[in-house]
Z-matrix of the N, CA and C atoms (Angstrom, degrees):
N
C 1 1.471
C 2 1.534 1 109.50
N 3 1.352 2 117.90 1 127.30
C 4 1.464 3 120.90 2 -178.54
C 5 1.528 4 111.93 3 -61.85
N 6 1.309 5 115.84 4 146.01
C 7 1.474 6 120.77 5 178.30
C 8 1.521 7 109.62 6 -73.56
N 9 1.320 8 116.83 7 135.94
C 10 1.461 9 120.41 8 176.84
C 11 1.523 10 109.83 9 -70.81
N 12 1.331 11 116.00 10 160.83
C 13 1.463 12 119.95 11 -178.11
C 14 1.529 13 111.13 12 -64.11
N 15 1.344 14 116.69 13 -37.18
C 16 1.467 15 119.78 14 179.32
C 17 1.526 16 110.73 15 -65.47
N 18 1.335 17 118.06 16 -40.64
C 19 1.463 18 121.39 17 176.91
C 20 1.516 19 110.30 18 -66.64
N 21 1.317 20 115.75 19 -36.20
C 22 1.465 21 122.93 20 177.06
C 23 1.533 22 110.03 21 -59.46
N 24 1.318 23 116.95 22 -47.29
C 25 1.462 24 121.74 23 179.29
C 26 1.526 25 111.37 24 -68.74
N 27 1.337 26 116.72 25 -36.37
C 28 1.462 27 120.31 26 179.05
C 29 1.522 28 110.49 27 -63.01
N 30 1.319 29 117.26 28 -40.25
C 31 1.459 30 120.69 29 178.39
C 32 1.523 31 110.65 30 -65.51
N 33 1.318 32 116.31 31 -41.34
C 34 1.470 33 120.02 32 176.97
C 35 1.523 34 110.48 33 -61.29
N 36 1.333 35 116.44 34 -40.75
C 37 1.458 36 120.77 35 -179.61
C 38 1.526 37 111.40 36 -62.27
N 39 1.328 38 116.86 37 -41.90
C 40 1.464 39 120.66 38 179.25
C 41 1.526 40 110.50 39 -62.41
N 42 1.330 41 116.53 40 -46.81
C 43 1.466 42 120.33 41 179.08
C 44 1.526 43 111.04 42 -64.06
N 45 1.322 44 115.58 43 -38.78
C 46 1.460 45 120.94 44 -179.25
C 47 1.522 46 111.39 45 -63.75
N 48 1.328 47 116.63 46 -46.32
C 49 1.466 48 120.47 47 178.96
C 50 1.525 49 110.20 48 -60.75
N 51 1.330 50 116.48 49 -40.72
C 52 1.456 51 119.92 50 -179.85
C 53 1.509 52 112.89 51 -62.61
N 54 1.326 53 117.68 52 -43.59
C 55 1.464 54 120.47 53 -176.94
C 56 1.529 55 111.81 54 -74.04
N 57 1.346 56 117.96 55 -36.60
C 58 1.464 57 120.41 56 -178.98
C 59 1.522 58 111.17 57 -75.34
N 60 1.336 59 117.00 58 -34.95
C 61 1.468 60 120.41 59 179.70
C 62 1.522 61 112.15 60 -73.76
N 63 1.331 62 117.37 61 -15.07
C 64 1.460 63 120.56 62 178.60
C 65 1.521 64 109.37 63 -72.14
N 66 1.336 65 118.54 64 124.96
C 67 1.468 66 119.99 65 -178.62
C 68 1.525 67 112.17 66 -56.30
N 69 1.315 68 115.21 67 137.07
C 70 1.452 69 120.10 68 -179.37
C 71 1.513 70 110.96 69 -166.52
N 72 1.343 71 116.30 70 -161.73
C 73 1.449 72 122.24 71 -176.28
C 74 1.528 73 112.33 72 -59.41
N 75 1.334 74 116.37 73 -47.10
C 76 1.469 75 120.12 74 -176.92
C 77 1.522 76 111.40 75 -62.45
N 78 1.328 77 115.55 76 -46.56
C 79 1.461 78 119.83 77 -178.48
C 80 1.524 79 111.46 78 -63.80
N 81 1.318 80 116.55 79 -42.22
C 82 1.461 81 120.35 80 179.96
C 83 1.527 82 110.68 81 -63.82
N 84 1.324 83 116.83 82 -38.04
C 85 1.464 84 120.49 83 179.50
C 86 1.524 85 110.92 84 -64.60
N 87 1.332 86 116.76 85 -45.19
C 88 1.465 87 120.79 86 178.66
C 89 1.528 88 110.62 87 -62.96
N 90 1.326 89 116.14 88 -45.53
C 91 1.460 90 121.03 89 -179.57
C 92 1.521 91 111.41 90 -60.18
N 93 1.328 92 116.31 91 -46.35
C 94 1.459 93 120.52 92 -179.03
C 95 1.514 94 112.50 93 -61.48
N 96 1.326 95 117.39 94 -42.56
C 97 1.461 96 120.31 95 -179.26
C 98 1.521 97 112.33 96 -70.23
N 99 1.342 98 117.08 97 -37.37
C 100 1.462 99 119.50 98 178.34
C 101 1.526 100 111.33 99 -66.58
N 102 1.323 101 116.53 100 -37.72
C 103 1.455 102 120.13 101 177.37
C 104 1.526 103 111.43 102 -70.26
N 105 1.327 104 116.62 103 -35.10
C 106 1.460 105 120.25 104 -177.19
C 107 1.519 106 112.67 105 -77.71
N 108 1.329 107 117.49 106 -40.07
C 109 1.461 108 119.70 107 -172.98
C 110 1.500 109 115.83 108 -127.69
N 111 1.325 110 118.03 109 7.99
C 112 1.451 111 119.92 110 178.25
C 113 1.518 112 113.16 111 83.84
N 114 1.334 113 115.31 112 -166.70
C 115 1.463 114 121.15 113 -173.59
C 116 1.526 115 112.14 114 -62.51
N 117 1.314 116 118.17 115 -37.50
C 118 1.467 117 120.05 116 -177.00
C 119 1.525 118 111.14 117 -62.67
N 120 1.321 119 116.60 118 -48.35
C 121 1.465 120 119.23 119 177.86
C 122 1.515 121 110.97 120 -66.18
N 123 1.332 122 116.58 121 -37.35
C 124 1.450 123 119.95 122 179.56
C 125 1.518 124 112.07 123 -62.04
N 126 1.342 125 116.59 124 -44.74
C 127 1.465 126 120.08 125 179.57
C 128 1.524 127 111.34 126 -68.98
N 129 1.328 128 117.01 127 -31.17
C 130 1.471 129 119.36 128 174.61
C 131 1.529 130 109.94 129 -64.04
N 132 1.336 131 116.15 130 -39.90
C 133 1.461 132 120.41 131 176.81
C 134 1.528 133 110.78 132 -63.76
N 135 1.342 134 116.08 133 -41.67
C 136 1.470 135 120.47 134 178.01
C 137 1.528 136 109.93 135 -61.54
N 138 1.332 137 116.64 136 -43.25
C 139 1.470 138 120.51 137 179.66
C 140 1.529 139 110.62 138 -59.65
N 141 1.329 140 116.49 139 -41.37
C 142 1.462 141 119.93 140 178.61
C 143 1.517 142 111.99 141 -64.73
N 144 1.341 143 116.39 142 -42.28
C 145 1.464 144 120.73 143 179.39
C 146 1.530 145 110.11 144 -63.90
N 147 1.325 146 116.96 145 -41.90
C 148 1.474 147 120.70 146 179.41
C 149 1.524 148 110.67 147 -63.37
N 150 1.339 149 117.24 148 -43.64
C 151 1.466 150 120.45 149 177.48
C 152 1.527 151 110.57 150 -61.03
N 153 1.330 152 115.98 151 -40.48
C 154 1.458 153 119.64 152 176.86
C 155 1.517 154 111.52 153 -63.73
N 156 1.341 155 116.43 154 -38.59
C 157 1.460 156 120.29 155 178.36
C 158 1.514 157 112.36 156 -64.58
N 159 1.339 158 116.97 157 -38.67
C 160 1.461 159 120.43 158 176.75
C 161 1.527 160 110.57 159 -65.86
N 162 1.329 161 116.56 160 -36.39
C 163 1.469 162 119.88 161 175.70
C 164 1.528 163 110.59 162 -64.42
N 165 1.329 164 117.05 163 -39.84
C 166 1.462 165 120.93 164 176.69
C 167 1.529 166 110.50 165 -59.73
N 168 1.330 167 116.44 166 -41.84
C 169 1.460 168 120.28 167 179.33
C 170 1.527 169 110.37 168 -61.72
N 171 1.341 170 115.45 169 -44.00
C 172 1.465 171 119.45 170 179.11
C 173 1.531 172 111.26 171 -64.26
N 174 1.336 173 116.52 172 -42.12
C 175 1.460 174 120.17 173 179.94
C 176 1.517 175 111.44 174 -64.56
N 177 1.336 176 116.00 175 -39.35
C 178 1.463 177 119.63 176 179.21
C 179 1.517 178 110.71 177 -63.79
N 180 1.326 179 116.51 178 -39.94
C 181 1.469 180 119.97 179 -179.77
C 182 1.519 181 111.58 180 -68.93
N 183 1.331 182 117.14 181 -22.77
C 184 1.463 183 121.05 182 178.75
C 185 1.530 184 112.84 183 -90.48
N 186 1.342 185 116.04 184 -1.49
C 187 1.457 186 119.34 185 176.51
C 188 1.518 187 114.95 186 86.88
N 189 1.333 188 117.44 187 17.03
C 190 1.465 189 119.47 188 179.39
C 191 1.526 190 110.86 189 -64.24
N 192 1.347 191 116.92 190 -33.22
C 193 1.458 192 120.60 191 178.73
C 194 1.519 193 111.91 192 -59.59
N 195 1.335 194 115.85 193 -38.53
C 196 1.464 195 119.59 194 179.39
C 197 1.520 196 110.92 195 -65.11
N 198 1.326 197 116.03 196 -36.75
C 199 1.470 198 120.10 197 178.41
C 200 1.521 199 110.34 198 -64.35
N 201 1.339 200 116.48 199 -44.20
C 202 1.462 201 120.39 200 179.09
C 203 1.531 202 111.21 201 -63.91
N 204 1.319 203 116.17 202 -37.92
C 205 1.458 204 120.20 203 -179.39
C 206 1.527 205 110.93 204 -65.03
N 207 1.310 206 116.91 205 -35.78
C 208 1.460 207 120.38 206 -178.69
C 209 1.528 208 112.88 207 -84.97
N 210 1.333 209 117.02 208 -6.98
C 211 1.476 210 120.90 209 -178.52
C 212 1.525 211 109.74 210 -131.11
N 213 1.339 212 117.76 211 81.72
C 214 1.466 213 120.99 212 -178.64
C 215 1.526 214 112.86 213 -55.41
N 216 1.331 215 117.22 214 -36.06
C 217 1.464 216 119.63 215 -178.94
C 218 1.524 217 111.28 216 -64.18
N 219 1.349 218 116.16 217 -33.98
C 220 1.454 219 119.87 218 179.37
C 221 1.523 220 110.67 219 -69.91
N 222 1.338 221 115.45 220 -40.30
C 223 1.464 222 119.45 221 177.05
C 224 1.519 223 110.86 222 -64.12
N 225 1.354 224 116.78 223 -41.33
C 226 1.465 225 120.18 224 178.18
C 227 1.522 226 111.32 225 -63.15
N 228 1.332 227 116.09 226 -39.00
C 229 1.468 228 119.88 227 178.48
C 230 1.529 229 110.14 228 -63.32
N 231 1.321 230 115.82 229 -40.85
C 232 1.460 231 120.08 230 177.59
C 233 1.521 232 110.56 231 -64.02
N 234 1.331 233 116.35 232 -44.85
C 235 1.461 234 120.94 233 -179.49
C 236 1.526 235 111.11 234 -61.50
N 237 1.324 236 117.00 235 -43.77
C 238 1.462 237 120.66 236 -179.40
C 239 1.527 238 111.60 237 -68.00
N 240 1.327 239 116.84 238 -34.91
C 241 1.470 240 120.13 239 176.70
C 242 1.522 241 110.15 240 -64.65
N 243 1.333 242 115.81 241 -43.24
C 244 1.458 243 119.56 242 177.52
C 245 1.512 244 111.78 243 -63.28
N 246 1.339 245 116.68 244 -40.50
C 247 1.461 246 120.71 245 179.55
C 248 1.529 247 110.72 246 -64.08
N 249 1.328 248 116.76 247 -41.26
C 250 1.462 249 120.66 248 -179.91
C 251 1.529 250 111.04 249 -64.15
N 252 1.334 251 116.24 250 -42.03
C 253 1.464 252 120.02 251 179.65
C 254 1.520 253 110.83 252 -66.98
N 255 1.329 254 116.00 253 -40.46
C 256 1.459 255 120.58 254 179.03
C 257 1.527 256 110.50 255 -64.30
N 258 1.328 257 116.46 256 -41.98
C 259 1.461 258 120.43 257 178.42
C 260 1.525 259 111.03 258 -63.07
N 261 1.323 260 116.43 259 -39.15
C 262 1.463 261 120.95 260 178.85
C 263 1.529 262 110.72 261 -61.06
N 264 1.350 263 115.75 262 -43.96
C 265 1.462 264 119.53 263 177.49
C 266 1.524 265 111.08 264 -64.90
N 267 1.342 266 116.47 265 -42.61
C 268 1.458 267 120.71 266 -178.67
C 269 1.513 268 112.78 267 -63.90
N 270 1.312 269 116.58 268 -46.06
C 271 1.471 270 120.89 269 179.36
C 272 1.525 271 110.02 270 -63.15
N 273 1.344 272 116.43 271 -36.76
C 274 1.462 273 119.68 272 177.83
C 275 1.519 274 111.42 273 -60.63
N 276 1.339 275 116.77 274 -41.09
C 277 1.466 276 119.80 275 178.37
C 278 1.528 277 111.25 276 -69.06
N 279 1.324 278 116.53 277 -37.26
C 280 1.463 279 119.55 278 179.30
C 281 1.531 280 111.11 279 -66.24
N 282 1.309 281 116.25 280 -35.92
C 283 1.464 282 119.98 281 -178.35
C 284 1.519 283 112.12 282 -79.49
N 285 1.338 284 116.83 283 -32.62
C 286 1.463 285 120.63 284 -175.12
C 287 1.518 286 111.93 285 -114.56
N 288 1.313 287 116.73 286 33.20
C 289 1.459 288 120.37 287 -177.45
C 290 1.512 289 114.23 288 -81.55
N 291 1.309 290 117.65 289 6.86
C 292 1.465 291 120.40 290 179.79
C 293 1.521 292 110.45 291 -70.35
N 294 1.327 293 118.68 292 151.97
C 295 1.461 294 121.74 293 -179.69
C 296 1.519 295 113.18 294 -54.14
N 297 1.339 296 117.92 295 -32.75
C 298 1.466 297 120.11 296 -178.47
C 299 1.515 298 111.13 297 -64.41
N 300 1.358 299 116.92 298 -20.79
C 301 1.465 300 120.07 299 -179.67
C 302 1.515 301 111.76 300 -81.26
N 303 1.335 302 117.29 301 -11.63
C 304 1.457 303 120.77 302 -177.37
C 305 1.522 304 109.05 303 -94.74
N 306 1.312 305 116.03 304 90.74
C 307 1.456 306 119.71 305 -178.13
C 308 1.518 307 109.18 306 -75.44
N 309 1.337 308 118.10 307 152.55
C 310 1.457 309 119.93 308 177.37
C 311 1.520 310 111.61 309 -58.22
N 312 1.341 311 116.88 310 145.60
C 313 1.458 312 120.72 311 -176.82
C 314 1.525 313 111.19 312 -59.05
N 315 1.343 314 117.26 313 -38.76
C 316 1.454 315 120.00 314 -176.48
C 317 1.524 316 113.11 315 -69.45
N 318 1.346 317 116.18 316 -12.42
C 319 1.460 318 119.60 317 -179.51
C 320 1.518 319 112.39 318 -88.26
N 321 1.328 320 117.62 319 -4.60
C 322 1.456 321 120.67 320 -179.85
C 323 1.523 322 109.47 321 -65.45
N 324 1.320 323 117.00 322 133.16
C 325 1.457 324 121.58 323 -178.65
C 326 1.516 325 110.44 324 -92.18
N 327 1.344 326 115.20 325 167.49
C 328 1.469 327 120.03 326 177.91
C 329 1.524 328 110.25 327 -61.95
N 330 1.336 329 116.68 328 -35.56
C 331 1.459 330 120.03 329 179.18
C 332 1.523 331 110.83 330 -64.62
N 333 1.324 332 117.12 331 -41.66
C 334 1.456 333 121.40 332 178.40
C 335 1.519 334 110.45 333 -64.23
N 336 1.324 335 116.43 334 -38.15
C 337 1.465 336 120.40 335 178.93
C 338 1.519 337 110.23 336 -63.84
N 339 1.324 338 117.02 337 -45.16
C 340 1.463 339 120.42 338 178.70
C 341 1.519 340 110.97 339 -62.08
N 342 1.333 341 116.38 340 -40.03
C 343 1.458 342 119.98 341 179.10
C 344 1.527 343 111.15 342 -62.43
N 345 1.331 344 116.15 343 -42.22
C 346 1.461 345 120.74 344 178.97
C 347 1.519 346 111.20 345 -63.57
N 348 1.336 347 117.10 346 -41.84
C 349 1.464 348 120.84 347 177.97
C 350 1.519 349 110.69 348 -60.62
N 351 1.332 350 116.81 349 -45.76
C 352 1.463 351 120.89 350 -179.52
C 353 1.527 352 111.16 351 -65.95
N 354 1.326 353 116.68 352 -38.41
C 355 1.460 354 120.06 353 176.65
C 356 1.522 355 110.63 354 -63.96
N 357 1.347 356 116.73 355 -40.17
C 358 1.458 357 120.56 356 178.15
C 359 1.516 358 111.55 357 -62.20
N 360 1.330 359 117.09 358 -40.80
C 361 1.463 360 120.45 359 176.97
C 362 1.526 361 110.74 360 -62.14
N 363 1.344 362 115.07 361 -42.37
C 364 1.465 363 119.08 362 -179.50
C 365 1.523 364 111.32 363 -64.05
N 366 1.329 365 116.62 364 -43.31
C 367 1.467 366 120.83 365 179.20
C 368 1.530 367 110.22 366 -60.26
N 369 1.331 368 116.31 367 -45.58
C 370 1.460 369 120.40 368 -178.71
C 371 1.527 370 111.34 369 -66.36
N 372 1.326 371 116.99 370 -43.04
C 373 1.461 372 120.83 371 -177.88
C 374 1.526 373 112.39 372 -71.04
N 375 1.338 374 117.25 373 -20.70
C 376 1.467 375 120.85 374 177.74
C 377 1.526 376 112.23 375 -100.76
N 378 1.329 377 115.80 376 9.75
C 379 1.463 378 120.83 377 -177.16
C 380 1.535 379 110.01 378 -87.18
N 381 1.332 380 118.33 379 109.83
C 382 1.476 381 120.55 380 -179.02
C 383 1.528 382 112.88 381 -59.91
N 384 1.341 383 117.56 382 -31.90
C 385 1.459 384 120.96 383 -179.82
C 386 1.520 385 110.54 384 -59.62
N 387 1.333 386 116.73 385 -37.61
C 388 1.458 387 120.56 386 -179.99
C 389 1.523 388 110.73 387 -66.91
N 390 1.337 389 115.84 388 -40.71
C 391 1.465 390 118.79 389 179.50
C 392 1.526 391 110.94 390 -67.21
N 393 1.311 392 116.76 391 -38.36
C 394 1.462 393 119.73 392 178.12
C 395 1.522 394 110.80 393 -62.68
N 396 1.331 395 116.28 394 -40.76
C 397 1.463 396 120.48 395 178.40
C 398 1.532 397 110.21 396 -63.79
N 399 1.329 398 116.32 397 -45.62
C 400 1.451 399 120.10 398 -178.96
C 401 1.527 400 112.11 399 -68.71
N 402 1.327 401 116.12 400 -26.06
C 403 1.462 402 120.49 401 -179.98
C 404 1.520 403 111.87 402 -82.44
N 405 1.345 404 116.33 403 -42.64
C 406 1.465 405 120.05 404 -172.37
C 407 1.526 406 113.65 405 -95.05
N 408 1.327 407 117.74 406 -31.73
C 409 1.468 408 120.66 407 -171.63
C 410 1.534 409 112.41 408 -107.10
N 411 1.306 410 116.84 409 -51.92
C 412 1.461 411 121.55 410 -172.87
C 413 1.529 412 113.56 411 -52.53
N 414 1.342 413 119.32 412 -48.83
C 415 1.477 414 119.10 413 -177.56
C 416 1.515 415 113.72 414 -60.31
N 417 1.340 416 117.33 415 -25.61
C 418 1.468 417 120.23 416 -179.05
C 419 1.522 418 112.71 417 -69.36
N 420 1.326 419 116.65 418 -14.84
C 421 1.461 420 120.27 419 -176.19
C 422 1.530 421 112.93 420 -108.67
N 423 1.319 422 115.99 421 10.28
C 424 1.466 423 120.52 422 174.43
C 425 1.521 424 106.87 423 -114.78
N 426 1.326 425 115.56 424 101.84
C 427 1.466 426 120.75 425 -173.57
C 428 1.525 427 110.91 426 -129.13
N 429 1.322 428 116.77 427 139.75
C 430 1.474 429 121.23 428 -178.60
C 431 1.524 430 113.05 429 -57.57
N 432 1.318 431 118.42 430 -31.35
C 433 1.453 432 120.97 431 -176.67
C 434 1.514 433 114.43 432 -67.86
N 435 1.335 434 118.28 433 -11.74
C 436 1.471 435 121.23 434 -177.68
C 437 1.521 436 112.95 435 -104.36
N 438 1.314 437 117.31 436 16.24
C 439 1.457 438 119.79 437 176.32
C 440 1.514 439 112.58 438 109.13
N 441 1.356 440 116.44 439 -170.69
C 442 1.470 441 121.47 440 -178.92
C 443 1.530 442 111.68 441 -54.39
N 444 1.330 443 115.75 442 133.09
C 445 1.466 444 119.76 443 -176.45
C 446 1.525 445 112.03 444 -63.85
N 447 1.322 446 116.98 445 -38.80
C 448 1.466 447 119.91 446 179.96
C 449 1.520 448 110.68 447 -61.39
N 450 1.325 449 116.88 448 -41.96
C 451 1.452 450 120.35 449 178.64
C 452 1.515 451 111.92 450 -62.80
N 453 1.335 452 116.90 451 -39.20
C 454 1.465 453 120.65 452 177.86
C 455 1.522 454 111.17 453 -64.99
N 456 1.329 455 116.70 454 -41.82
C 457 1.465 456 121.05 455 179.11
C 458 1.522 457 110.44 456 -61.48
N 459 1.343 458 116.86 457 -42.06
C 460 1.463 459 120.99 458 179.72
C 461 1.529 460 110.41 459 -63.01
N 462 1.332 461 116.76 460 -44.51
C 463 1.467 462 120.80 461 179.97
C 464 1.524 463 110.66 462 -61.57
N 465 1.330 464 116.97 463 -47.11
C 466 1.466 465 120.58 464 -179.63
C 467 1.526 466 111.18 465 -64.88
N 468 1.325 467 116.33 466 -38.26
C 469 1.461 468 119.90 467 178.11
C 470 1.517 469 112.15 468 -63.94
N 471 1.330 470 116.96 469 -42.15
C 472 1.470 471 120.90 470 178.48
C 473 1.527 472 111.06 471 -67.20
N 474 1.332 473 117.01 472 -37.28
C 475 1.459 474 120.09 473 176.21
C 476 1.522 475 110.65 474 -62.55
N 477 1.323 476 115.80 475 -42.46
C 478 1.469 477 120.59 476 178.99
C 479 1.522 478 110.49 477 -61.00
N 480 1.337 479 116.23 478 -47.45
C 481 1.462 480 120.68 479 179.84
C 482 1.523 481 111.14 480 -61.74
N 483 1.330 482 116.93 481 -40.68
C 484 1.459 483 120.44 482 -179.68
C 485 1.518 484 113.01 483 -63.81
N 486 1.332 485 116.57 484 -42.42
C 487 1.467 486 120.06 485 179.37
C 488 1.531 487 110.13 486 -68.03
N 489 1.324 488 117.13 487 -38.33
C 490 1.469 489 120.26 488 176.84
C 491 1.524 490 110.36 489 -60.28
N 492 1.322 491 117.06 490 -45.04
C 493 1.470 492 120.71 491 -179.71
C 494 1.527 493 110.68 492 -62.16
N 495 1.332 494 117.49 493 -43.68
C 496 1.457 495 120.65 494 -178.20
C 497 1.529 496 112.02 495 -65.74
N 498 1.329 497 117.18 496 -49.70
C 499 1.470 498 120.34 497 -175.71
C 500 1.526 499 111.61 498 -72.45
N 501 1.323 500 116.65 499 -50.03
C 502 1.454 501 119.24 500 -178.66
C 503 1.527 502 111.63 501 -72.70
N 504 1.348 503 116.30 502 -27.59
C 505 1.463 504 118.98 503 174.95
C 506 1.521 505 111.21 504 -66.51
N 507 1.331 506 116.30 505 -40.35
C 508 1.470 507 120.10 506 177.15
C 509 1.534 508 110.07 507 -61.37
N 510 1.335 509 116.25 508 -43.48
C 511 1.466 510 120.53 509 179.18
C 512 1.523 511 110.33 510 -63.23
N 513 1.331 512 115.95 511 -40.35
C 514 1.469 513 120.47 512 178.98
C 515 1.519 514 111.39 513 -59.91
N 516 1.327 515 117.45 514 -48.79
C 517 1.459 516 120.33 515 -177.40
C 518 1.526 517 111.56 516 -67.84
N 519 1.343 518 116.92 517 -38.11
C 520 1.464 519 120.02 518 178.35
C 521 1.529 520 110.42 519 -65.07
N 522 1.334 521 116.58 520 -43.16
C 523 1.469 522 120.30 521 -179.97
C 524 1.527 523 111.08 522 -67.88
N 525 1.338 524 116.84 523 -38.41
C 526 1.462 525 120.26 524 179.47
C 527 1.532 526 110.79 525 -65.05
N 528 1.335 527 116.17 526 -39.53
C 529 1.468 528 119.48 527 177.47
C 530 1.524 529 110.85 528 -66.66
N 531 1.331 530 116.21 529 -39.08
C 532 1.463 531 120.01 530 177.31
C 533 1.517 532 110.42 531 -62.77
N 534 1.330 533 116.45 532 -41.71
C 535 1.465 534 121.19 533 178.65
C 536 1.520 535 110.60 534 -62.95
N 537 1.337 536 116.28 535 -42.06
C 538 1.463 537 120.52 536 179.42
C 539 1.531 538 111.04 537 -65.88
N 540 1.321 539 115.42 538 -40.77
C 541 1.456 540 120.42 539 -179.44
C 542 1.524 541 111.38 540 -64.93
N 543 1.333 542 116.14 541 -35.30
C 544 1.461 543 120.82 542 -179.09
C 545 1.524 544 111.89 543 -96.30
N 546 1.336 545 115.68 544 14.60
C 547 1.462 546 119.49 545 -174.72
C 548 1.515 547 113.91 546 -55.84
N 549 1.309 548 117.03 547 -33.86
C 550 1.471 549 119.57 548 -177.30
C 551 1.520 550 112.35 549 -88.14
N 552 1.318 551 116.12 550 -4.11
C 553 1.458 552 119.42 551 -177.09
C 554 1.520 553 110.61 552 -109.89
N 555 1.316 554 116.27 553 94.47
C 556 1.451 555 120.67 554 178.84
C 557 1.510 556 112.56 555 -61.57
N 558 1.323 557 116.67 556 -33.91
C 559 1.468 558 120.56 557 -178.77
C 560 1.516 559 111.19 558 -62.24
N 561 1.340 560 117.10 559 -45.91
C 562 1.455 561 120.22 560 -178.19
C 563 1.519 562 111.87 561 -72.71
N 564 1.327 563 118.16 562 -31.54
C 565 1.461 564 120.74 563 173.87
C 566 1.524 565 110.00 564 -60.09
N 567 1.324 566 115.35 565 -43.78
C 568 1.462 567 119.77 566 179.74
C 569 1.526 568 110.82 567 -63.41
N 570 1.325 569 116.09 568 -43.44
C 571 1.464 570 120.29 569 -179.97
C 572 1.521 571 110.68 570 -61.00
N 573 1.341 572 117.37 571 -45.36
C 574 1.455 573 121.26 572 -179.29
C 575 1.526 574 111.66 573 -62.78
N 576 1.327 575 116.40 574 -46.67
C 577 1.452 576 119.74 575 -177.45
C 578 1.517 577 111.65 576 -64.37
N 579 1.314 578 116.46 577 -40.75
C 580 1.467 579 118.59 578 179.61
C 581 1.522 580 111.52 579 -71.56
N 582 1.327 581 116.86 580 -29.78
C 583 1.462 582 119.83 581 175.67
C 584 1.522 583 110.22 582 -65.04
N 585 1.346 584 116.73 583 -41.97
C 586 1.458 585 120.62 584 177.28
C 587 1.528 586 110.33 585 -65.39
N 588 1.338 587 116.26 586 -40.33
C 589 1.459 588 120.09 587 177.38
C 590 1.520 589 111.54 588 -60.50
N 591 1.326 590 116.41 589 -41.46
C 592 1.465 591 120.49 590 177.66
C 593 1.525 592 110.68 591 -65.39
N 594 1.338 593 117.15 592 -37.70
C 595 1.465 594 121.27 593 179.06
C 596 1.522 595 110.57 594 -63.58
N 597 1.330 596 116.82 595 -45.70
C 598 1.454 597 120.45 596 178.90
C 599 1.526 598 111.60 597 -63.25
N 600 1.320 599 116.10 598 -43.75
C 601 1.463 600 120.26 599 -179.86
C 602 1.522 601 110.83 600 -65.17
N 603 1.331 602 117.09 601 -41.44
C 604 1.464 603 120.97 602 178.27
C 605 1.527 604 110.53 603 -63.12
N 606 1.338 605 116.46 604 -38.51
C 607 1.458 606 119.94 605 176.82
C 608 1.514 607 111.87 606 -62.50
N 609 1.340 608 116.11 607 -38.25
C 610 1.460 609 119.84 608 177.92
C 611 1.523 610 111.17 609 -65.09
N 612 1.327 611 116.26 610 -43.48
C 613 1.467 612 120.48 611 179.33
C 614 1.524 613 110.74 612 -63.05
N 615 1.327 614 116.09 613 -42.52
C 616 1.475 615 120.15 614 179.57
C 617 1.524 616 111.08 615 -62.33
N 618 1.327 617 116.58 616 -39.07
C 619 1.455 618 120.23 617 178.70
C 620 1.524 619 111.62 618 -61.83
N 621 1.335 620 116.19 619 -39.37
C 622 1.457 621 120.03 620 179.57
C 623 1.530 622 110.21 621 -69.47
N 624 1.344 623 116.52 622 -40.50
C 625 1.467 624 120.63 623 -179.17
C 626 1.516 625 111.15 624 -62.26
N 627 1.328 626 117.64 625 -34.32
C 628 1.467 627 120.78 626 -175.73
C 629 1.529 628 113.24 627 -83.39
N 630 1.322 629 118.21 628 -1.14
C 631 1.457 630 120.57 629 177.69
C 632 1.528 631 110.07 630 -66.02
N 633 1.327 632 116.00 631 133.24
C 634 1.467 633 120.94 632 176.09
C 635 1.533 634 108.81 633 -97.89
N 636 1.322 635 115.13 634 104.32
C 637 1.457 636 119.63 635 -176.50
C 638 1.523 637 110.58 636 -77.81
């Protein structure tokens, strides 16, 4: 018996929640920004990740995943670029993890917010996990039998954005509350920031190790 469209979307939602909830580059970026600048910076990071996710949806619909699949060297170049950017962010947190580097959330400027959004887009667009998902999973849920392909892509893209907002938004608020709770403790702020820096750097190293030369 053929799967109904609602069951089809439900299965996609389950897979989507699993892949987004799995710790990775995007989650670490959101966590680091929320700890560093509070909820405002955290939500700016989420906005950047969501924009990057929508770009991934558009790229998948244009067949970019197929190009990456047929060109392993191009995928490796993308993976290494993402690892280098992640390492740069991680080292920055390790070097500037002192309490004086943690400015109050309300002091964040519009320029800083825009920078965080753009950084979030870059992290998401350089995230190999996202490309693997769009290459291996996304195409399986765009089928002619369920109506216009463009409409299906839009629905799946909006579902992806919604799950990103829910999961990364929860992380943002939890991290912002933790930052507020530890506001008077410079020592613990430093520990948290350097822990995030180590997480980002470790993620970069892992990405390089998993490259198939």
